[in-house]
N, C-alpha and C positions, 0 to 999 in steps of 0.2 A: 718592225715598229712603223706605224704610219707617220707621215710628215706632221700630221696634227699632234700626235702624241710626242713626237720629238720636240716640236715647238713648245708644247706645254711643259715638258721637262726643262728645256732651256730657259723658259720664262721664269721658272722657280729659281734657277741659278742666277738669272739677271737681277732679281730682286735683292739678292745678297751680294752681288758683285761690287768690289771696291773701285771700279774703274771710272769714276765720275770726276775727272780732273777739273777743278775750278767750278764745280757745280754744287748746289745745295743738296744735303742729304734728304731734303723733303721732296725732291723731284719725283714725278710719277714713274711707276715701273714701266718697263718697255712692253709694248703690245707684242703679241705673238708673231706677227708678220715682221716686226722690226728685229726681233731676235733671230728669225730665220735669215733675214737679209744680212745681219751682222755676222752670223756664223758662216754664211756663204762667202762673204768678203774675206773672212779669216782663212777659209779653205783655199780660195783662189790666190791669196797672198802667199800662203805656204807653198802652193804649187809653183808660183813664179820664183820663189826663192830656191826651191829644189832644182828647177830648170836652169837657174842662173849658175849653179855650181858654187855659190857663196857659202861661207860658214858664219859670216857676220855681216849685218847690214843695218842701215838706219831705216825705220819705218814710221811713216806719218799718217795721221788720221784727221778727218775733218769733223771736229766736235762741235763747231759753231760757225756761224756766218761771219767771216771777216772780210768780206768783199769790199767794204767801205775803206779798208786799209790795203786793198789790193793783195790780199793774202788768201790762199786757197785751203791750206791745211793749218791746223791749230796746235797740234800736239805731236811730239816725236819721242821715240824710244830706241833702244839698241836691241836688235833681234839677233840672238845667238843660237846656233844649232848645237844641241846636246848630242854629241856623236854616239855615245853608248846606247842611247834610247832613240836616236834619230828624230828627236822632237825639237821644235823651235820654241824658244821662250823669249819674252820681251822684258827687258829691264828698263824701268822708267820712273821718273819722279812724278808723284801725283799730289795735287793740292787737296787737302782733306776737307771736304764738305764746304768749300767756299770760305774757309778760315784763312788765317795768316800763317799756316803751317803746311809743310809738305813731307811726304815720306817716300822712300824707295820701295818699289814693288818688283817682283820677279814672277811673271805669270805667263800662262799659255797665250798663243796668238788669239784664240777664241775670246778669252777674257779681255784682251787688249781692245778688241772692237765691240765688246758687249757693253755699250754705253749709248747714250742718246745722241747718235751721230746726226749731224746736219746733212751730210752727203755720204752715201755708201760708196766711198772711193778711197783708195790708199795710194801712197807714194813710197817707193823704195829707192833708197840711195845706196848703191853697192860700191864700196871702196875697192881699190886695187888689192891684189893678194898681200902685199907687204903691210899695208895699213890694216887690213883685216886681221892678219896674224897678231899685230900689236894690240888691236882692240880686244881680241879674244884673250890675250894674255892679261890685259888690265881687267877684263870682266871676271877673271878668275881670282883676282887679287882684291885687296882692301881699298884700292884706288877709288873705286866707285863710291865707297862710303866717305873717304877723305874729301872728295870733291863735292859732296852733297851738303848744301846749307838748308836746314829745315825752315828758316825764316823766309816764307814765300811771298813773292810779289809778282803778280801777273806781268807787270811792265817794268821789271827790274832793269837797272842800268847795266849795260854790257861791261863797264869797267869799274864796278864797285862790288864789294864782297858782303855788304850789309844784308842783302836779300839775294834770292835766286829764283828764277822761274824754271819750269820743267825743261824747256828747250835750251836754256843756258847751261843746265847740268850736262846735257848732251854735247854742247859746244865745248865746254871745258874738258870733258872726257876725251873728246876728239883731239883737243890741243895736246893733252898728255900723251896720246898715241902718236901724234905727228911730230912732236918735238924730239930732240935727241934723248935717248934713254936716260932716265934719272933727272932730267932737267925740270920736269913738271911733276910735283908731288902735292901741291896745294893749290887752292883757287887763286891766290895772289900770284903764284908762279905761272899758272895757266894764263892769266890776264897779261902778265908781263911778256910772256912769249907771244901772245896774240898781237900786242902792240908792236913787238919787234918785227913782225912780218907785215906790218901796215894794215892789219885787219880793221875794217869798219863795217858794222852791219847796216842794212838798209834802214833808213830813218822812217819811223811811223809818225804821221801827222795826227796829233790829238788836240782838238780845239779846247779852249779854256773851260767852256761850259761842261764838256764831257769829262775833263779832268776833275773838276770840282765835284760833279755828281758821283763819279766813281770813287773818289777819295772819301766822300761823306757816307756813302751807303754800301760800300763793299770792303770787307776786311782784308781781301786778298789783292788790293790795289793800293800802291803808294807811289809817290813821285819824289820824295825827299832825298833819294840817292842820286838823282840826275843833276847835272850842272845847271845852276840857276838860270843862266841866260838862255840856254837851249830849252829848258823846261817852260820858261815864260813865253818863248816863241812857238810853243806847241810841238817842238821837235824832240821826239822820244826815241833814244837810241837803245832799243831793247832787243831781245833775242827771239826771233820768230823761227819757224822751220826754214823759211827762205834764207835767214841769216846763217843757219847752220850749213845749208847747201852752198852758200857763197864761200864760206871758209873751207869746206871740203874741196871745192873746185880749185881753190888757191893752192892747196898743199898736195893734191893728188890728181894729176892729169888722167889717171886711169879710171877714176870714179865715173859711174854711169847711173842714170835714174830710170825708173820704170813707173808707169801709172797703172794701177789696178782699178778698172771701172766696170 
């Protein structure tokens, strides 16, 4: 099959793909060349994972331009190798069509990147063997569902359970894996454990005008779970992909990161 025919087939898949975290369902379908670039990125990411010898990793994509907040990647999931099939799947929380709701998805690497990417680049964070084994165990259990909160807020506060953003779900799952077995079964327990190790995410500076506009016109943004004083000062302690990496480095000195560009 020619590259043009492959692109056409993938384009049809893209139109139906549910991988548009935090985006409106009215967004334009991907152009053929964007589909090819996304699938190429997925293939190179899988190749990097295979070469690493990992069985579990964190994978981040650049779905939007967050450079004003000094962030390069916007969305993260847990990549798990399905040993019987030798296939990599990504489990991640997705905001449904820009609404105030999210759902968990388990899909192939291709579909994870088959969205309107701002930059065709990925980041892999590979934990050490012990933490990988624990994450794999949790990925096969109901812990993933217990730690998921469907009330979505793109800028949810790191130490509140009213809302959750996609990266916060990864953070709390990572906390469940890093904590002593059985200590973290709920979101509240995950946050208690994170406090116990002195975890604090990088603060995002959000000016008042931006906060007001986002709250008025976007269903998936709220600030009412943040401490009042810090919110009024524009200091938003939310969970970005960088925040997850900060926590990973705190608990796992064997962790390493790779950039796929």
